[in-house]
C-alpha positions in Angstrom: 36.0 137.8 167.6 33.1 137.7 170.0 30.2 135.7 169.5 26.9 136.6 170.9 23.2 135.3 171.0 21.4 138.3 169.9 22.0 141.3 167.7 20.6 143.2 170.9 23.8 141.8 172.8 26.1 143.0 170.1 24.8 146.5 170.1 25.4 146.8 173.9 28.8 145.4 173.9 29.9 147.7 171.0 28.0 150.5 172.9 30.1 149.8 176.3 33.5 149.0 174.3 33.4 151.0 170.8 37.0 149.5 169.8 35.0 146.1 169.6 33.0 147.2 166.7 33.1 145.1 163.6 34.6 142.0 165.9 31.3 141.0 167.6 29.0 138.4 165.8 25.9 136.6 166.3 26.2 132.6 166.7 23.5 132.7 164.2 24.7 135.2 161.8 24.8 133.2 158.7 21.2 131.7 159.7 20.5 135.4 160.2 18.6 133.7 163.5 18.8 135.1 167.3 19.2 132.3 169.7 16.5 132.8 172.4 17.4 132.7 176.0 15.5 129.7 177.2 16.1 130.7 181.3 12.9 129.9 182.9 11.4 127.7 180.2 11.0 124.1 179.6 13.5 121.4 178.8 12.5 121.9 175.0 13.6 125.4 174.9 16.8 124.6 176.1 17.2 122.0 173.6 16.3 124.2 170.8 18.7 126.7 171.9 21.4 124.3 172.0 20.3 122.9 168.5 20.8 126.6 167.4 24.0 127.2 169.3 25.6 123.9 167.9 24.8 124.7 164.3 26.2 128.3 164.4 29.5 127.1 166.0 29.7 124.6 163.5 29.2 127.1 160.8 31.6 129.5 162.3 34.3 126.6 162.5 34.0 125.9 159.1 34.7 129.5 158.3 37.5 130.0 160.3 39.4 127.0 159.0 38.8 128.3 155.6 40.9 131.2 156.6 
């Protein structure tokens, strides 16, 4: 399983490495959100991205534990 921040990341990985198709997911998959890149933005953009990452990872962790 590979977790990425945006659909574009998933598409790029699957295009470069076709064997990963179906194994690449967005961190925010279940919330249906992309996580914006905060590069060169202010602190609040980093904090927002972090909140989305933490929520997504928490959700994925719960789903994996149920397997």
